[in-house]
C-alpha positions, 0 to 999 in steps of 0.5 A: 500500500502506497502511503498518502503522506510519507515524510522522511528526515524533514527539516525546514528553516526560513531563509537566514534562520539558524534554527529549523522551524520544523523537524519530523524524522518520519511520518506516514499516513495510509489511505483512510487514516486520520491524524490530529496535529497540535502544538503551540504557536511557532511549532510549525503546524501551518508550515507543515500544511504548506509544505504538504500542499506544495506551497512552500519549498526549500526543505531538506529530507523527503516529502511524498504525497500520493507517492510523488516526491514534492522536491522533484515536481515543478510548480505546475506539477505541484499545482496539478497534484494539489488540484487533483488529490487534495482538499484544503480547508483554510483557517481563513476559508478563502471563499471567492466573494464574486461567486455564489454559494454553489459556484464556490463549492463546485470550483475544485471540479472546474479545476480538476477533471479527476475530481469532476468525474468523481463528483459525477460518479457519486451524485450524477452531476457536480451540482447534485454533489455540491447540493448533497454536501451542503445539505449534509452540512445544514446549508440547504442550497434552496435557502442560501444559494441567492446570498453572497458568501459574504452575507453568510455567518462565519460558521456558515462560511466555514461549512461552505469551505468544508463542502468545497474541500470535500467535493470530488473525493480528494485522496487527502484533506488538509484542514487548518482549525476547521472548527474555530468559528463553530460553537460546541454543538455545531462543532460536534455535528460538523466533525461527525458529518466530516468523519462520515464523508471521509470514511465513505470516500476513503479520504486521508485527513490531516487536521491541525487544531488547538481544540483539545476536544477534537482529539477524541475523533482521532486514533492518531495524534502528533504534537509538534514543539517549538524548536530551540 
């Protein structure tokens, strides 16, 4: 079985810095595995997510995503790997204000034939799959689709971003504080629905959060520390 994430002897330091901001000797995540990452500010959590997403380069060691060594891929190849194989749930959501609710969710399928095909196989069309995900996340499109995403509450925007990350059944979902804008009850419902969707799609999850309550949803945990 090829790991979805395979990290060996990873070190990353910002230019001019004498100390690495991130060091991981070994980390492997197989298909369908879920990893909870926590640690204090400055421990490299967001740096790790950006390295896995191919946004940051200049690391030493090896990072493979879906069997592909990131250090050997061009910028265009990293973009393609991210579009086809990764759902990314940003802490700041990164929704596009000039697109409506449905178009924001469907965007990954416009950028990736692979994810578009997966959405069609699952629900008959990309639009049907977007509606299914939004309804699962308690945002029925018939109620919200005429609103600009800027008119939604922060918690609603977070759930739209989750539907966008999940559509097209990516191999890997990377999530940065995905429940930070949700109250406890909504957070727990969100996590239950998220885990069900990931299980059905056999998607690997790597989630970063300061919320200790989320640890109970994970069989694997990793704590990062500030490097001295």
